[in-house]
N, C-alpha and C positions, 0 to 999 in steps of 0.2 A: 565386334562391330560397334562403331560409335554412331550414335544417333545424331543426325544433323542438328546443330544447335540453332535455337531461335535467335533472331537478331536482338540485340540489346534494346531495351525500351528507350525511346528517345528522351533525353532530359529536356524538360521545358518548364518555364515558369510563366504563369499568366500575369500580365502587367495591369490588367484592369480588374477591378473588384466586381463590377456589375456586368456579367457576361450575358445573362438571360434576365434582363431587367424585369419583365413582367413576373416571372417566377420568383425572383429574389425579392422584389418589392412586396409582392403578395405575402410571401413567407415572413418578411420583416414586419409587415403591418399586423399579421396575425400574432406574432410574438409581442409586439408593442402593445396592442390592444389587450392582450391577455394580462400583461403586467399592469397596465393602467386599471383594468377592471379589478384586479386583486388589490391594488392600492386604494381604489375608491371604496371597495368593500371594507377594507381595514379602517379607512378614515371615517366612514359612516358608523362602523361599529364602535370605534373609539369615541366619537362624538356622542352617540346615544348612551354609551356607558358613563361618560363624564356627566352628561345631563342628569342621568338617574342618580349618580352620586351627589351632584350639586343640589338636586331636589331634596335629598335626605340630609345632607350635611353642607349647607350653603357656606358656612364659615370656613370649612376645610379647603374648599377649592377656590375661594375668592382670590387668593394671590395668583392662581393660574389664569383665571378669567381676566385679571387686571393686566397680566403680561401676555395675553393671548395674541395681540397683533404681532409682536416681535417673534413669538413662537411660531405663528402661522407663516410669517415671511421666511423664517429659517427652514421650516418644513417644506415649503414650496421650492425654495432654493435647492434643497437636498433632493427633492423629487426630480427637478429638472436635470441635475447632474446624473442621477440614477437613470433617467430615461435616455440621456445621451449615451451613457455606458451601455444600456440595453440595445440601442440602435447600432452602436459599433460592434458589439458582440454578435447581434443578429445578422449584420452584414457579413461578418467573417464566416459564421455558420452557414448562411445561405450560399456563400461563395463555394464552400466545400461541397454543397449539394448541386448547385447550378453548373459548376465547372465540369464535373463528371457527366452531367446530362448533355452539356454542349459537346464534350468529347465523343460521347456515344453517337450523337446526331451527326457529327462530322465523319466519323468512321462509317456509319451506315450509309451516308451519301456516297462515300468513296466506293464502298462495296456495291451499292446500287449501280454505279457506273461501270462495274465489272472488275474492280481490283479486289480479288478475294484474298490477297495477302495481307490486307489491312487488319490490324488488331487494336484493341483499346488499351492504352497505357495511361493509367491514372497516377497522380502524385501520391506520395506517402501521406497518409492522414486524410485523404479524400474519402467521401462516402461512396457507397456502391462498389466496394472492392470485390465482394463476392459475386456481384453481377458481372464485373469485368472478367473475373476468372471463368465463369460459366460461358460468357459470350465468346471469349477467346478459345475456349475448349470447343465450343460449337463450330467456330470458324475453322479450327484445325481439322475437325471431322469433315466438314463440307469440302475443304480443300483436298483432303485425302480422297474422298469419294469422287471428286471431279478429276483428279489425277488418274484414278483407277479407270474411270469411264473413258477418259481421253486416251489412255494407253491400251484400250481394248479389253480391260479386265471386266469380269462379271461381278 
């Protein structure tokens, strides 16, 4: 006996990056602030270390202090590029989290309206794949129990 096959997961692609803006922007802000905090700690540590060295060996670091404005501009320029890179990466990562949350919400709404055949189908590479499997397994069991009950089974 062949077991009835499940319908194939629908192929879909999200066209918008920001599906759940509040969740994604909060996540992105957390990542960006963490990176900036790390950069600030490193900058302060470097500054204090260079000041200590300069106090002990002023002649050694004088060329660095003479060229400091151009070094600082270059450093700030690189930090801006790095932060832009972090923003882009955090947007992609947050999308892989917010997309599945959105898909779960939409599936739950359909189930709440009475469509117990609904299942969550996430894209390859999305987060929460284990939750998708458990959720779909739970819905399979619920659907089986409802069929038994409606067919007069005990």
